SEMIRO-97830 format. One record per residue: x, z, y of N, C-alpha, C, O in turn; residue in one letter. Coordinates in steps of 0.2 Angstrom, whole numbers, plus 5000, padded with zeros to 4 digits. Atoms other than C-alpha are relative to their C-alpha. Example, Ala and Ser with C-alpha at 12.3 -4.5 7.8 and 13.67 -1.06 7.14 Angstrom:
# residues 2
500450004994506250394978500450005006500950035005a/499649994994506850364995499650035005499950045011s/
//
This chain:
# residues 170
499750005006534755195450500849995001501049965006m/499350005000536655215447500349935000500749915004l/499750075000536955025443499849975007500349935009s/500150024993536154985460500550025005500749985009d/499549974996537255095469500749974999501149955004w/499450035001538755025460500149935002500649905005l/500050074998538254845462500049995008500349945010n/500050014992537954865481500650045003500750035009k/499449974998539454975482499850045007500250045012q/500249964994538455095494500350075000500150115004i/499749945000539355245488500750004998500949954995i/499350005002541155285487500250054995500750044992s/499849955005541155445477499350024997498850025000d/500549975003539955515465500250074996500650074992l/499849935002540055705461499450034996498850034999y/500649975004538955785447500250074999500750094997l/499949935002538755975446499550024995498950004995e/500549985005538056045431500450064996501050064996s/499849955005538256195418500349964994500849994991a/499750045005538656055406500149935002499749885000s/499950064996539355915416500249944995499949894995a/499850055005540055825401499449974996499349914995e/500650025003538355815392499649965005499349915003l/500450034995537455775408500349935001499949885002d/499750064999538655635411499949954995499749894996f/500150055006538455555394499349985000499149924999r/500750024999536555565396499949955005499549905004i/500150054994536655475413500349944999500049885001l/499650065000537955345409500049974993500049904993i/499850035006538255315391499649944997499949894995e/500450055003536855205386500049935005499849885003k/500050054995537055095402500749965000500849905002r/499450034999538955065402500550014994500450064991y/499550005005540355035390500650045002500950035007n/499449954999541655175389500649974997500649964991e/499450035003543455105387500550065000500550105005v/499549955000544755225382500749985001500949925000e/499450024997546455225390500550075000500250124999a/499549955000548055335391500549985005500749925006a/499450014996549455355404500450065001500350114998g/499549954999550955445410500150025007500249985011g/499749974994551455555424500750024998500850074995l/499349995002553255535422500550025005500550005011v/499549974995554555645431500749994997500850004991v/499350005002556455615431500450065002500150105005n/499649954999557855725432500150025008500450075010g/499949994993557955705451499350025004499250025010n/500649984998556155765453499649955004499349965009k/500350064997555455595457499549984994499549994988e/500550025005553855525449499949925000500049895005m/500150075001553555355442499449975002498849994999l/500750034997552255245451500149924999500749904999f/500150075000551755065449499649975006499250015008i/500450034994551154945463499749944998500049894995y/500450055002549754825459499449995004499150035006r/500650014996548454735469499950045006499350065008s/500049974993548854825485499950084999499850115004g/500149935001548755005477500650024995500949994991y/499549975004550055125470499650044994499050064996w/500349975005549555195453500550024995501150014996d/499549985005550255275438499949954994499449934993l/500050045006550655175422499450034995499550084993p/500549985005549155175410499749934997499949884999k/500350065003548255055398499550024994499550084992g/500549995005546955035385500350024993500850004991h/499849975006547055125368499949944995499349914995v/500150055005547354995354499750034993499850094992e/500349975007546555005336500650044997501250024997a/499649955004547355145326500650035004501150045001n/499549974996548355205340499750075004499250075006e/500249944997548355385347500050005007500449955010s/499950004993548155425365500750015002501049985007f/499349994999549955495365500449934999500849925003e/499750065002550555335357499949955006500349915008e/500250044995549655235370500350015007500649975010t/499649984993550355325385500749985000500949955005a/499350025000552155305379500149925000500549905004v/500050085000551855115375499949975007500249935009r/500150034993551055085392500550015005500649965009e/499549994995552355165402500649964999500949935003v/499550055002553655065392499949935002500349905006e/500250074999552754905394499949985008500249935010e/500150014993552254925413500650015004500649985010e/499449994996553954985419500749994997501249995001t/499450015004555254945406500450074999501050064996g/499649935001555755135405499950024993499450014989l/500049975007556155205388500350075000500550095005s/499749935001556755365381499750055004500050095007s/500449954996555355475388499950054995499850044989m/500349945004554855645381499350025002499250035008q/500749984999552955675380500050085000500150104994l/500049935000552755855385499350034999499250074994i/500749975001550855895386499549955003499649915008e/500650034997549155825390499850045006499850105006e/500249974994548655855408499350015002499050065003l/500750004998546955805411499749934998500049894995t/500350075002545655665408499649985006499350025010v/500350034994544955555422499549954997499649924992t/500550055001543455435422499949965006499849995012r/500250034994543255295434499649934998499749914992h/500450065001542055145435500449945003500849945008f/499750064997542754965437499549944997499249954992y/500450065002541954795436500449954996501049934999f/499650055004542654675422499549964996499149984993s/500450055004541954515414499350015001498950004997h/500750004999540354525423499650074999499050065000g/500449945001539854705420500550065002501150065002k/499749944998540254885425500350044993499950044988w/499849965005541354985413500350075002500450085008e/499749944998541955165413500750014996500750004990i/499449995003543755195409500250085000500250115005k/499849935002544155365401500750004999501049974994k/499250005001546055395403500250084999500150125003t/499749935001546955545396500749995003501149945001k/499350004997548555585406500450054997500250114995w/499549965003550155655399500650015005500849965008f/499349994997551655735407500549984996500549994990l/499450035004553255645402500650025004500550025011m/499350004996555055675407500549954997500449934992t/499550055002556555565406500650025004500650045010t/499449994996558355575411500349925000500949915003e/499850075000558455385409500149975007499649975011d/499950034993559255305425500049935000500249905005g/500050075001558955135419499649975006499150005008k/500450044995558355005432499349984997499249964991v/500750015002556454985431499949935000500149895004l/500150075001555754815426499250005000498950004994n/500850014999553854795432499849944995500149894995p/500350055004552754695420499649965004499049965006q/500250054996552454545431499449974997498949955001f/500650035004551254475418499450035001498850005000s/500649964999550054615421499850015008499450055010e/500149994993550154595440500350065003500250075009g/499749944997551254745443500649975004501049935001i/499550034995552354695458500650055000501250025001e/499449955000553454855458499950064996499350084994k/500049945003553855005448500650045004501250025004a/499549964996554755145458499950074999499450104997e/500049925000555255325458499950025007500250005011w/500349984994554355415471500250075001500050124997i/499849934999555055575479499450045003498950015006s/500549954996554055725486499949975007499349985009f/500050024993554455665503499549935001499249935007n/500450064999553555495500499350014997498949964997r/500649995003552155565490499349995004498949955002l/500650014996550855575504499849935002499349915001e/500150074998551055395510499849964994499449924994s/500250035006550955335492499350014998498949974996v/500749985002549355435488499549975005498949965003l/500450034995548655365504499849924998499349895001n/500150075002548755185496499850004992500049964989q/500150005007548155245479499350014998498950025003s/500750005002546555255469499750085001500150124999f/500249935000545455415472500050044994500250104994r/500049975006545355455454500750034999500850094996s/499349975001547255475454500150065005500450115003v/499949954995547255575470499750064999500050124998c/500449945001545955695466500250044994500350104994v/499949975006546355725448500750024998500950074995s/499349995002548255715447500450025006501050055004l/499649974995548855765464500350074999500850085001e/499749935001548955945460500650014995501050044996p/499550005005550055905445500649975003501250005002f/499450034996551155795456500350055004501050055004m/499749954995551455925469500350064996500950084997i/499749955004551756055455500749984997501250024997k/499450035003553155945447500549975004501149965003f/499650034996553855865462500350055006500850045009l/499949964995553856005475500750035000500950064995k/499349975000555656055480500050075000500650104999p/
//
């Protein structure tokens, strides 16, 4: 059973292949786990650098939970602002959706995150949200991308790396 695998952490990745993966995923997972909706930003500046945050030993992209009566787009912009102090971004387009499991408050949850491409010309000093455990917020160049992704979550690497390379490659 999936919950046994997750609780024992005997798998590192789970891949589902199906003609209707979304439907099969829902049938397998939906009744057992609470799905939490979130949104985040892949933010690129005028120097072709990407905005990352560092928390709990991992590099990640800014993201967070959707609040009541808030769109995914509004959430993505709000979370980038809150977690990094960056403002004056332009939301360009939705890139992809990721899902990952995490353990919170004694149970496993699934976080469904919609990712958006954003751009900014803001050269403002970044201000990490220490109250959320964010230790650093930094602009990462293409030259540093590989080492940062080696210290990142698999869902970020697999799902978003192609976009990162597309938007950062010199």
